[in-house]
Structures are given as structure tokens and as C-alpha cells.
C-alpha positions as CSV (number, residue, x, y, z in Angstrom):
1,M,41.4,74.7,-10.0
2,T,40.9,71.6,-12.2
3,R,41.6,69.1,-9.4
4,V,38.2,69.3,-7.9
5,P,36.2,68.5,-11.0
6,T,38.6,65.7,-11.8
7,F,38.1,64.3,-8.3
8,V,34.4,64.5,-8.6
9,T,34.4,62.8,-12.0
10,A,36.5,59.9,-10.7
11,L,34.3,59.5,-7.6
12,S,31.2,59.4,-9.8
13,M,32.8,56.8,-12.0
14,A,33.5,54.6,-9.0
15,L,30.1,55.0,-7.3
16,V,27.9,54.5,-10.4
17,P,28.8,50.8,-10.9
18,A,28.6,50.1,-7.2
19,L,25.1,51.6,-7.0
20,A,24.0,49.8,-10.1
21,N,25.2,46.5,-8.7
22,A,23.5,47.1,-5.4
23,Q,20.2,47.9,-7.2
24,A,20.4,44.7,-9.3
25,T,21.1,42.6,-6.2
26,S,18.2,44.0,-4.3
27,S,15.8,43.4,-7.3
28,E,16.7,39.7,-7.4
29,E,14.2,37.2,-5.9
30,P,15.2,35.7,-2.5
31,P,16.5,32.1,-2.7
32,R,13.7,29.5,-2.7
33,V,13.4,27.2,0.2
34,E,12.4,23.6,-0.7
35,E,9.1,22.6,0.8
36,I,9.4,19.4,2.9
37,R,6.2,17.4,3.0
38,A,5.2,15.5,6.1
39,V,4.2,12.4,3.9
40,E,4.8,11.3,0.4
41,R,1.9,10.4,-1.9
42,G,2.3,8.7,-5.3
43,A,3.5,5.3,-6.5
44,F,4.0,2.8,-3.7
45,V,4.7,-0.8,-2.8
46,E,3.1,-2.5,0.2
47,G,3.4,-5.9,2.0
48,D,1.9,-7.7,4.9
49,V,2.1,-11.1,6.7
50,G,-0.6,-12.1,9.2
51,L,-3.1,-14.7,10.4
52,A,-6.0,-16.1,8.5
53,W,-8.8,-18.5,9.1
54,I,-11.5,-19.9,6.8
55,V,-14.4,-19.9,9.2
56,N,-16.9,-22.0,7.2
57,K,-16.7,-25.6,5.8
58,M,-15.9,-26.1,2.1
59,N,-17.2,-29.4,0.7
60,D,-17.8,-30.6,4.2
61,R,-14.2,-30.0,5.2
62,G,-13.3,-27.7,8.0
63,Y,-10.0,-25.7,8.1
64,G,-8.0,-24.2,11.0
65,P,-6.0,-21.0,11.5
66,S,-3.3,-20.5,9.0
67,I,-1.0,-17.8,7.4
68,A,-1.9,-15.1,4.9
69,A,0.5,-12.7,3.1
70,S,0.2,-10.2,0.3
71,I,2.2,-7.7,-1.8
72,S,0.9,-4.9,-3.9
73,A,1.9,-2.0,-6.1
74,G,-0.2,1.0,-6.7
75,Y,-0.7,4.8,-7.0
76,D,-2.3,7.4,-4.9
77,V,-4.8,8.9,-7.4
78,L,-6.1,11.4,-4.8
79,P,-5.1,12.1,-1.2
80,V,-7.9,9.9,-0.1
81,L,-8.0,7.4,-3.0
82,S,-5.5,4.8,-4.2
83,L,-5.6,2.0,-6.8
84,A,-3.4,-1.1,-6.7
85,I,-2.7,-4.5,-8.1
86,A,-2.1,-7.1,-5.4
87,V,-1.2,-10.7,-5.1
88,H,-2.6,-12.5,-2.0
89,A,-1.4,-15.9,-0.7
90,M,-3.4,-17.8,1.9
91,S,-2.9,-21.3,3.3
92,A,-5.8,-23.4,4.7
93,S,-4.9,-26.2,7.1
94,V,-7.5,-28.9,6.9
95,N,-8.9,-30.2,10.2
96,E,-8.5,-33.9,11.2
97,P,-11.5,-35.9,9.9
98,D,-13.7,-38.0,12.1
99,A,-13.1,-41.8,12.0
100,S,-16.2,-42.2,9.8
101,D,-15.0,-39.7,7.2
102,T,-13.1,-41.5,4.5
103,G,-13.1,-38.7,2.0
104,V,-10.0,-37.2,0.4
105,R,-8.5,-34.4,2.6
106,G,-5.5,-32.2,2.4
107,D,-4.3,-28.6,3.0
108,L,-5.2,-25.9,0.4
109,F,-3.1,-23.0,-0.8
110,F,-4.7,-20.1,-2.5
111,L,-2.8,-17.7,-4.8
112,I,-5.0,-14.7,-5.7
113,P,-4.1,-11.8,-8.0
114,M,-6.5,-9.0,-7.5
115,A,-7.3,-5.3,-8.4
116,E,-8.0,-3.1,-5.3
117,A,-9.3,0.3,-4.5
118,Q,-8.7,2.0,-1.1
119,F,-10.6,5.0,0.3
120,A,-9.6,7.0,3.4
121,L,-12.5,7.7,5.7
122,I,-10.6,9.8,8.3
123,T,-7.3,11.6,7.6
124,T,-4.8,13.7,9.5
125,E,-1.4,14.8,8.5
126,R,0.1,11.4,9.2
127,N,-2.8,9.1,10.1
128,F,-5.3,7.4,7.8
129,L,-8.3,5.2,8.6
130,Y,-9.5,3.5,5.4
131,V,-11.6,0.9,3.8
132,R,-10.4,-1.3,0.9
133,G,-12.2,-3.6,-1.6
134,G,-11.0,-5.8,-4.4
135,A,-11.9,-8.4,-6.9
136,G,-9.7,-11.0,-8.7
137,F,-9.2,-14.7,-9.5
138,A,-8.2,-17.4,-7.0
139,F,-6.1,-20.4,-7.8
140,G,-6.7,-23.2,-5.3
141,L,-3.9,-25.8,-5.1
142,P,-3.6,-28.7,-5.3
143,G,-6.0,-29.2,-8.1
144,K,-6.3,-32.9,-7.5
145,I,-5.5,-35.4,-4.7
146,D,-5.4,-39.1,-5.6
147,E,-6.9,-38.3,-9.0
148,Q,-9.9,-36.6,-7.4
149,E,-10.8,-32.9,-8.0
150,Y,-9.8,-31.0,-4.9
151,G,-8.8,-27.4,-5.3
152,G,-10.1,-25.2,-8.2
153,N,-9.9,-21.8,-9.8
154,G,-12.6,-19.2,-9.6
155,P,-13.5,-15.5,-8.8
156,A,-12.4,-14.1,-5.5
157,F,-13.3,-10.9,-3.5
158,S,-11.9,-9.0,-0.6
159,G,-12.8,-6.3,1.8
160,A,-10.8,-4.7,4.7
161,V,-10.7,-1.9,7.2
162,G,-7.3,-0.6,8.2
163,F,-5.2,2.1,9.9
164,E,-2.1,3.6,8.4
165,R,0.5,6.0,10.0
166,F,3.3,7.6,8.2
167,T,6.6,7.7,10.2
168,K,9.0,10.6,10.4
169,L,10.8,8.9,7.5
170,R,8.1,10.3,5.3
171,H,8.5,7.6,2.6
172,F,7.6,4.8,5.0
173,S,4.2,4.0,6.7
174,I,3.2,1.3,9.0
175,G,-0.3,0.0,9.9
176,I,-2.7,-2.8,10.5
177,H,-5.8,-4.1,8.7
178,A,-8.5,-6.7,9.3
179,G,-10.4,-8.1,6.4
180,V,-12.4,-10.8,4.7
181,L,-11.4,-12.8,1.7
182,V,-14.0,-14.8,-0.2
183,V,-13.1,-17.6,-2.6
184,T,-15.6,-19.5,-4.8
185,K,-13.7,-22.7,-5.6
186,P,-13.6,-25.5,-4.6
187,D,-16.6,-24.1,-2.7
188,I,-17.6,-20.8,-1.2
189,G,-15.0,-20.1,1.5
190,I,-14.9,-17.1,3.8
191,G,-11.5,-16.3,5.2
192,L,-10.9,-13.7,8.0
193,S,-7.5,-12.2,8.4
194,I,-5.5,-9.6,10.4
195,A,-2.1,-8.4,9.5
196,P,0.4,-5.6,10.1
197,T,1.5,-3.7,7.0
198,L,4.6,-1.9,5.8
199,K,4.5,0.5,2.9
200,Y,7.0,2.5,0.9
201,T,5.9,5.5,-1.2
202,F,8.4,6.7,-3.9
């Protein structure tokens, strides 16, 4: 007669831990799935190389098409706003003078560190249409030719409109921008540029 209670007791002792374990398992939160973003926003580096042309004369000297390049590092403060420190480089190939022009002539090279702000006007998940503005200081080289003042250092300003698209490799984006770069030494010079861009966001 004692076998039945003994069996029931043993069965209860076996089932209670199993039921407790099943209840604990069911009460646990499901595993979290990492969210994969379409694009990365944050700290970035960006570079470009393109064509430039100073369209006006500086000190009665005309300049032809040339090369411009830049590199920048910045941070996306907001999804539509980023701030950056950039260094622009632009060459200016002087045109051949007339036979009556005996003045000093030579090519110029501008090195321009600049602070910039960029604002996105139109955005989608991967595409951005933006405007960018900046201000800095230009170093025009060479400073002298044949002991005569030629280049010069002074404030510089920039503005651009551009398009950026993030690739499926979400850290990388490619784009293109067209802009204007204004130098104040050795004279007021207005340079137009167009360049493709490559950007990496950390």
C-alpha cells in the first residue's frame, strides 16, 4: 500500500524542478537583434580631386584651367548638419602674356586651411543634396618672383552645392560637388571648381 504514495512523491520531486526551469526560461527576454543602419553618421574623413579655374584676372594676369584638391575631417552634428576642418589646394596656371607685357608672371599655388559647415537641403535614406560654406586663410605661393612680390596671404571663402550617396557599404559615400573659392591675395580671385568626392564615416 505504500508504493503508490512513494511513486507520487518521486514523480513530484522530478516534475517540480522541470516546471520551475521551464517557467524561468519562458520569463527570459528574447535575444536582442542588432539593428543595422542603412548609413553611418558621426566622425568622418573626406577627399576630392577635380578641376578648377580662376575666371577673373588678378593683378592684370589671367589664369587657365587647373587642378584643385581637398581633404577634410569632421563630425555629423545632426542628420542634416555637419562641421569640418578642411585643407584645400588649388593651382593656377598663368596665361601666356602679350608681347607688350613685360611684367613678372608665373603659376600660383594656393594652400587654404578652412572651417566649413554643411547643411542638407533634401535627404532620403541614402541620398543627400547639400550646400556648404567655409572661411579660412589662403597662402599664395610663391611669395616673390625675381625679388618682386607675387603671391600673398589673406582671407579666403568658399561655397558649394553637392550631392552625396551612401553605398551599400554603409561607411562609404560617393558624390560630386560644384563650388566657388574666393581668395583675397595677391588680388581678389574667384575660382570655380567641380570634383567627385569620396567619404568614409567611422
